[in-house]
Phi, psi and omega in degrees: 000132178256118181277161182304318185297333179281331182271341187294123179244127182257130175292130182279153176299142179266096186251127177298154178293334178243122176241146180269123174304137189221134176265105183299324184293353177247016182297149181244348176218185187259012178236121180233128178216160179051049187231149170248117179247114189217157171049055181208175175240140175243108192253132171048041178280130177230099181224162174233144172064027173286144182241133173237125175227132181056058183232141171244126171258125182225123180056048180249134175253123175262126182246112175055051184262145175234118182230055182299143182063024178299146173243117179243117178228125181057065184229143175235132171252118178242125176050048180252158175245109179243034182301130178063015176288143184259106175248026183301144180061020181281161173243115190232118188222131183050067182230140176238135172247113183241127175053047183250153173262115188232036181303123176069016177303132186255109178242027179300137178064013180273161175248119182240130179227133178054059181240135178242128168249118183232124180056046181244153173260104181249024180305133178066016175293152183244122176238020185302132178063012179283163179244105186250125180220132179056067182227155177216138172248121181236125178052047182246151170261121181238031184302128179062021174289156184244117174242044183294123179048047180265140177270126178249140170207113182061066183240136181235137171242129178230116175053052179251155174266111185248024183303126174064024176291145179260110176251020182302131179075009183244132179275129182257017180303126177084357181269130182262113179251011192294337180263001184266165180239140177189149171253335182216135173230151173260113182198175180240164185303318181287353181282331194266352180300124180087358177285140181263124180223163177282170179298317178297319181294327180300321176296317178298320178297319179301318178293321178300329184266012172092005179281147173262126182266121178269121183286000000 
């Protein structure tokens, strides 16, 4: 049997071979493209509808940032800290987050397409009411993350920590959780139909839903 997570192919960001080093703190408009932003801090930025296209962020720390309605297209974040950054209502397409600290990252009501999170800490991240399509989480910690009433389509989790994740109001049909670890999830009975789990996880799911397992 081939699970969805094995078949799922994510379009990679289209990044030019040559990027121009760019100091974000000296930006003059809301559109930035073909740029390398590295080894810096972006502090207390509060903007709306800023656009990044064909941009690489490397070793960048965002401090108390709000980027509502952000548009990210063909963007890579490498070893960045976006803890508690506000990306609500954003449009995010062909984007990769690699080895990033994303504690409390807020992606509520955002639309994400062809997005990869790899080796990231997304504990307490918010995806409530977001629309996620063709996305993958690999080797990520998502403890206490919120996926309340989130729309999933072609979503993969591989070897992630999903302890205490909230899937309330979210349908997990076709989502493969078999390589992930968790003792407790927040979900409802109608959420789990069609979800792919391991044999050990199936017992845990039964207990979560109030069934008594007779040894």
